[in-house]
N, C-alpha and C positions, 0 to 999 in steps of 0.2 A: 447484142453482138452473138454472130455468131463464137462456135468454140476456137475451129482453125486458126480464125483471127486473132482469139484470145491465145490460145497458146503459142499465134507466134510471138506475141508482144512478150508474153513473158519471156520468151527462150531470147528474145531481145534484149530485156532489160537485164536478165541475168547475166547474161554475158557482155554487157555497155558496165553492170557492175563489177561484178570478176575483172572484167582489164583494167577498169581507173584506177580498183586497190594495186592490183600487179602494178599500172603503171606508174599509179607516186614512187610505188620505192625506185622505180627505175630513171628514173626522172633525171637529167642531166642539171643536177644545182649549181651548174657553174654556167653556165649559156643560161639561168632561168635570173639568176641574178646579175650578170649582163643584157639581161631584156630589163630587167625591172628598169636598171637605172635606165636605158634607151625610154623606156613609157612604154611598151610597147603593150596594145587593150591583156591580150591576153599571156599572158606573164604576168601584169597584174591581179587578171581574177586570179589565176593560180596561186600567186604568194599570197592573196588574202586566205583563201584555201587554204592549202597549208601552215597557214599559221595556227592553227590547230588541228595539230595530226590525230588525236585520240577523236574528234570529234569529226573528221574527216573519215577514220577507217569506220567508226561507227555508223556513219550514215551512208556507208556502200553497202555494211555489212547487215544492215535491218534491210536496204533499198534489195540486197541479191534476196532473203528473204522470203521477203515478199513478193520476191518473182518467181521463186519456184513456188510456192505457194500456192499464184496464181494459175503456174505450171501444173501445179499437184492435183489440184483442183478441177479445171477444166478436164484434166483427163479423167481423174475420179467419175467423173460426170458424163463424159462423151461413154464407158462402159455402163453406167446409171441406163443411159440414154438404151442400149445394144439391149435391154435386159439382163442382166448379167445377176447371179442372184448372191443376195448377199450371207445365206450362211449354207451354205457347198464346202463341201469338206473335198479335199483334193486327196486321195488315195482314206480320203476317211478318217485321216488324221489332220491334215493343214487345212485352215483358212484359207477362200480364194473367194475372195469380194472383189470389189469394182477396188475398195483403197490398197487390196494388196498384188492387184493386177497393175494399177498404174502405176507403185511406186518402182518393181521389174518391170517394167516397159518402160520407165524412165531413164532409169541407173545409168547405162548409157551412154544416151544421148547430151543427158542433161553434164556427166562428165567431160563427152568430148566436145558437143557445141556451146557450152556456156559457161565452164571452166577453165579445160586444157587448151582448148582454141584461141580465145579471146584471151587466157595469159601470155600465149605464147608472143604473139599481135603486138601486147601490147608492152611485152616486155623489150621487144627489138624495136618499137617506134612509138617509146613511149615519148617523146619530144615530138611531135607530128599529132600523134592522135591526144596525147592529154592536152596541143593548144587547139584544137580543131571541135574539141567536146567542152571547152572551159562553161563554155554559154549551159547548153544541159547540167554540167555539174554545179553551177553555183542556181541554177534551176530546182534539180531536185537537192541540194542543200537546207536550202533556203523551204521547202514545202515538209522536210524529214528533220527538221531542227526541231521541233518539241520532245520529237521522240531521240534523237541522240543526244543534245544539253543534259540530261538529266542521266545518261549512263553517262555522259562524259562527268559530269558532276560526282555520282557515285564511282567512277573508279578513282579518280584522285582520291576517296577518302582511302582506299586502302594502300595508297603511294605516299612517301615520306618526300617533301620538296627538292630536297636533293635526286631523289630517283624518276620525280617528274620533269628535271633540268634537264637528264641521261638519254628521255625515256622519246626524245622527237628528234625530229630527223637530221638532226645537227652533226650525229654518230657519222665517223667512217673510216671501215677497215683503210691499213697501207693499199690493199689489192684494190679496193672497191676506189678508195682516193686515187691512185695508176690510174686504172681506168676511164678515170672519169677526165682525167687530165689528158688522156693519150685521146680521148674523144674530143677534147676540148679543144686540142692542136690542130685534129685532121678540121676540125670545123670552123676553127679562123678564129674564135672565139678568144683566145690566150694565143701570144705570140712560140717560137720554140723558147728563146729564147726565157721570156719568163720558166714553161713550159720546166729548162732546163735549173732554174734558178728553183723551182717546185723541188723537183727529184733531187734536188742537193739539200733542202733540207727536211726530205724526208729517211731521207738519209743519215741524217744528222745521232743518230740515236745507235750508226754498228758503226761508228766510224770514230775510235779512239781521240785522245785529245792529243797524241803525239806528237800528233800528222799535222798539229796547226803550233803546235809552244813555239815560242823562239830558245833554240838551247841557251845551256847557262851560261856559256864560251860567248853569245852575242849580248847576255842582256846585264844589265850594269848592276852593277852589285861590289859594297864595300863591307871593309867591318864596322865595327859600331860604333867605334872608338874613331871612326874617320871625319874631318872635318871638312868644312866648306872647302879649304884648298886645295885634298886629296880628290872631294869631287872636280874641281876643274879641273882635275888633268887625267878623270878617267874619262867624262865627259869626249875627252878630243881622239877615244883611243876608242869606244863603245859607243855604238847610239843608244836616245829612248828615252821616254820623257819620265821615266818615274829610275829610281834608286832602292834596292830590296838592300836595306844593312843585316849583316851575317852576322851570327855567332858562331865559331868553324862553320859549319856548312846545311848551317840554321837560318832563317828566315827570321828576327826580330823584329822588324818593320816596315814601313813604306816609306819613302818621300816621294811627292812633284815636282821636279825641277821648277816650273814656274815658282811655287814655292818660296823656294830657298831664293832665287833671281827677286822673285819681288820684293822677299824681307834687304836683302843689299849685307848681306853679315858679309864680318871680315875673312878674311882664310884662315883663320882662326878655329874659328865659331865649331861647337861640336855638332856635329850629323843628329844626332842618338835625341834630345831633344824635341826636335820637328818630327821625328817619325811618328804614323801610327801602325794602328795594328794589319799588317796584310792578310790578307784571305788567301786560302791558300787549299788548292788544289787540287787530290791526289791525280799519279797518272792516266793509273786504268779507266779515271771515269771519260764517258763518250760528250762528245762534241753538244750534244743537248743538253745532257748536266752541265755540263761549262755555262751554256747561255743562259740558262736559267739563272746559277750561283751571280756571274756576271753582272746578270744585266740589275741583279736586288741589290749588286756594292756601287756607292755611291762613286767609285773611283774605274771602273772596270775595266779592271785588272785585278791577276791572281798570278802567285806564285804557283809554277806546278811541281809537288813534293813523292819520291818516290814511296815506300814505305816505313821507311825508316825517320821521315820527315823531311829528308836532307832537297835542298833544293834542284833537279831539272833543267829547269827553264819558268818562261813565262808565255802568259798566253794576256792577251787583251779581247773585247769583245769586235773591235774592228778585225780582227782577224778571222771571226767568224763570218763578221759580216762582209768581207771582200770571199772567202767560200761560198756563199750560199751565191753572192753577185758574180761571180768569176765563168768568163765564157766557155 
């Protein structure tokens, strides 16, 4: 083959590998998963390739190095064919030969045409280009697999299992996730209502629990020596499915109203034997923290307390669910 053709081929290959590497990071994962569920062929191919992120990146890096080597070798051969001497010293000090000339010649063209240019193009058109090139990417992955797989195995030796789980494509910063959601909304992958729900979830770590809690005045509370008769009177004044038993201003137990009803106790029966330990959450906590603690609690309800342990309100996991789903 002629040297110009091989040079052009090497530049195209290098641009391909550089662009695909950037495209893999910029790809809209929400849209990809949506299309995978729809059994879209290019999405299925991409999903299979990106299932092994380290192997995929190693494949692109190896391919790019091979392409750059081809360009460098052909440029060096071009200078040799023109009779450039191998032992010439520029200014009597710096060696100037075909290899040096090829390196200097290729610095700017490779940077612009095989690095910066394709990376910018793939970054702004990742979905369209990655899907359109999914077949060539698959073929290249098969061809370079014998080189990429050993590197992936070697890479795993230096990382613990936990690090491997967090070093793939699954991690999103808050800004990245917001950008993906905005793009998904614009393209119709998710509805505006779904997007608002996700916005609420993202903001949970910033919102204090007191914004959602039921104030103590609206919570169902009784002193620890209360009886079933006292509970019947209190239910008429305040709503709620749980009762907090109090000792002065501190919660000493929690009782589900359905448990009292199911036992059919007399009005004189004390409530304290029925009480269980109540989950307490500090009022300074955020909604995200409260959600995880409520999720692991069998009652899914907690007493909200201040720094002295005094009850200031209550919160249920249903309250957080309504916040997430509100329009």
